N, C-alpha and C positions, 0 to 999 in steps of 0.2 A: 410462578408463571406471570402473575400480575406485575411483579417487579421488572421482568423482562419487557413486558409491553409498555410499562411506564418509562423505562429507560430508553426504548426506541422513540416513543412519543415525545419525551422531554428533549432529547438531543435533536430530533427533527425540527421541533418547534423553535428551539434556540437557534439552529442554523438558518431557518427561514427568517427569523426576526433579525439576526445579525447581518444577513446579506445586504439589505438596504442601508445599513449603517456603515459597513466596512467597504463596500464596493465604491461608493462615491469618494470615501476617504483615500482609498488606494489610487483612484483616478486623479484626485487633487495632488497627491504626492508624486504623481507621474510614475507610479510603479507599473509600467506597461511592459507587456511581453515583447521580447525581441525574437523575430521569426528567422529561422535559418533560410538563407536564399537558395541553398541547394535542395531544399525540400520541395514538396508539391507546391506549384505556383498558386493554387487556390488558397493556400494558407497565408499568403502575403497580406491579405486584407485583414487578418487578425492582429497585425502588428499594432501595438499600443493598447490592446485589451488588458485591463488590470490583471495582474498576477499576484502571487503570495496569498491567494484566497484560502490556502491551507490553514491560515489562522482561524478562519470560521469553523472549519472541521475540528481542529484541535481544541478550540475554546468550548464548542458545544459538547464534544466528547468528554472533556475534563469536568465540566460542571455536572453533566448527567451521571458520570461515573462516580464522582465524589458524593453525589446525593444518594445513589442507590446501592453502592458497594458496602461491604462489611469492614473495609480497611484492614484486611489481613495482609500477610507477607506477599501473597500473590498480587494484591492490589498495587503494591509498590513496584513489583517487577513489571507489570503491565504499563503502569504510568511512566516508568523510567524508559522502557523500550519505545513507546510511542512518542513521548515528548522529547526524549533524548535524541532520537533519530530525526524528529521534526525540527529540533534546534539546529542540527547539522544542515538540514535542508533550508532553514530560514537564513542561515549565514550564507549559503550558496546563492540563494535568491537575492539577498541584500547586496552582495558584492556584484552580481550580474547587473543589477538595476542601477544602484547608486554610483558604482565605480566604472560602469560601462565596460565590464569585462565579460565577454560573451560566455566564457566557460566557468565563471564564478570561482569557487574554491578550486585550487589545483587538485589533481588526482591524489597527491600525497596528503594534502590537508583533509580532504573528504575521507580518505582511507583512515587517517588518524582519528577523526571524529567518530566514525562508525566503529572502529576498533575499541575506542575508549568506552563507549556506552555498551558494547557487547561484553567487554570485560567486567563492567559494573554489574550487568545482568548475571553473568556467570558467578560473581562473588555472592550476589543475593541468592541465587539458586543453591549454592554450596551451603550458605548459612541456614537455609530453611530445609536442609537435607533432602533436596529434590532428587528423585530417583534418576540414576544414570543408565537405566535400562532402556533399550530401544525395542519396540514391539512391531511385528509385521502386521499391517492392517488386515483385518478379517481372520486373523489366526490367533492362537494362544501362544505362539512361539515368539520368543524374544531373546535378547542377549545383553549382558551388562558390559558397557564400554569402560566403566571405571573412570579414570582421569581423562581418558580420550574423549569422553562425552563433552567436555567443556570446549575443546577446539571445534567439535561438531556444532555446538551451539553458536559459536562465532560464525562458522560457515553458513549455518541456516539463516542467521540474522543478516549477514552480508548478501546472500543470494536472494532472500525475500525482499529486502529493501531495494536492491538494485533492479531486480526483475519487475517489481511494482513500479519503480521509477521509469523504466523503459516503456511501460504500458501507457503512461500518461502522455498522450500525443494528439488525441482527437477529442472533440467536444463530447463530454459525458462518458467517454470510454472507461476511464479508470474508476470514476464515481460509481458507474453501474456494475462493473465487474467486481469491484471491491465490496459493494453492498451484497452481492450474491454470495461471495466467498465468506464474508463475515456472518451472513445469515446462516450458511451451512455450519460454520463453527459455533454459532449460538446453539444449534441443535446438538452438535458434538459435545459441547461443554455441559449441556443439560444431561446428556446421556452418561457422561463420565463424572457427574456430580461436582463439576468445577464451577462453583457458583460465581466467583469473581470473574472468571473468563467469560461466562455466559452473559453477565451484566455488561462487561466491557465490549464484547462483540455486538451485543444489542445496541449499546450506545453508539458504536461506530456505524452500524447500519443506519440508524436514524440521522447521524451527523452527515454521512456522505449522501444520503437521499435528500436531505435538506439542502445540501450544497448543490446537488444535481438540478434543483429548481432553477439555479442561476447558471449552471455549467452546461446544461443541455443545449444542443445546436439550435441557433447560434449562441455560443457562450458569451455571457456578460462578464465572466471572471474565470481565470484559470487557477488551479490550486497551487501550482509551482512545486518545487522540490520539498518545501516544508510539508505540504500535504502528502505527496507520494512517499517520501522517506518515512514520515510518521506512520502512515498506513502500513507500509512494509514492515517496519519495526514492530508495530502492534500485532500484525497477523502472525509474525514469527513467534512472538512471545506467547500468543494463545496456543499455537500448535505445540510449543515446548511444554507449557503448563498442563495441557490436557493429555500429554504423552501421545500425541498423534503427529509427531514430527514428519514421518514418512507420508502420512495422509495429506499433508500440505502440498505435496507434489501433484496430487490428483485434484483436490479442491481448488488449488491455485494454479491449475493447469494452463490457463490463459497467460498468466505471468511467466510461467516456465517457458511456454512457446515463444513469447516475446524475447526473453533473454537468450534462448537458444538461437533464435534467428540472428541476433547480433553477433553471438559467438561464431556461428557458422559463416556469416558474411565476412567477418574480419579474418578468420582462419583461411577461408577460400581465397580471399584477395591476396593475402600474404604468401600462401603456398603456391597458388596457381595463377595469380594475377587476374582472376576472374571473379565476378560477383555472382552469387546464387540468386539473390533477390534484386529487384530494381532499386530497392532502398530498404534499409532496416532501421528500426524494428519493423516487424512484418506487417503491421497495420498500414504502414506507408506503401508497402509493395502493392497491396490490394487497391489503394487509392490510385497508384500510378498505372494500374492495368485497366482503370476505368470505373471502378466502384465509387459510388457517392460516399461522402463521409458518413452520412446517416446509415447507409447500408452496411458499411464496415462495422460501425458501432453496434448496430442491432444484431448482426451475425455473431460478433464476438460476445455479446451479452448472452445469446442463445447457447453458444459453445460453453460459456461459463456456467450456465444453468445445468446443462447436461453433465458437465464434469462434477459440479457440486452434488447433483443427484447420485451419480456413480459413487462419489466419495462417501455419501451418507449411507449407502448400502452396506458399507463395512462396519458401521457402528450401530445401526438400528436393528 
């Protein structure tokens, strides 16, 4: 348990110390956020705020995890998932900012990057004889998917990384909700004796909370896709290694809600020519009906806490 606390504390302290070093550097490099003009008008004043702050999260996570992990096979899976997806996000951010391409990587390029690291993770799981059985949360019932498990791993990693990415849109929203989700998975990993996953999750909690010091409203820095995709890849890997793949739907319920709002919005507009929400992802809908940004964030944090608590009921 002390290792878990040290992991949280070390990554938190590193993130807090790195913030004052990286934020001025990002500002000098003119790595400023471009704000969508079709979004809430209150966001326009955020234009130019330094982004790519995900480097703070990934660096703090990596150092703490390297220090307190046992360097087993699970260690490499977790590091590959988080840093691999984080690299895809870094390239996306870099292209947006340096080459002034608002969409960054093309959809095909981003898809290729995510697929590449998902396949690498699958190969690592296969080599370590990772179980291909899926269990139903709260029950002793499960079923072995065999080779079909690996396409499911790819789907989980795609869904987790993109849904987490959709959640990153308001000051402190993703940092707070991901800290809650990883806090829950720290407990899950301890309950399932998955030491590496517990240390990784704890390190991520500290890293995103340290980043939140600078990302809380009004944000001094945004994490960008490097942070959000890295967080998404990491949480997917933890769920896979702890054999709680389906529990991720509950603990990561806020992320699921954000992704579903985008899917429903697009489907409704294409099929009916009408939008369900004023804007998707859904956190923007609440802004446009009059909620303050801070109110949206705190309500979503609360929802995340409730869902995390419900998820933990299945394993404690």
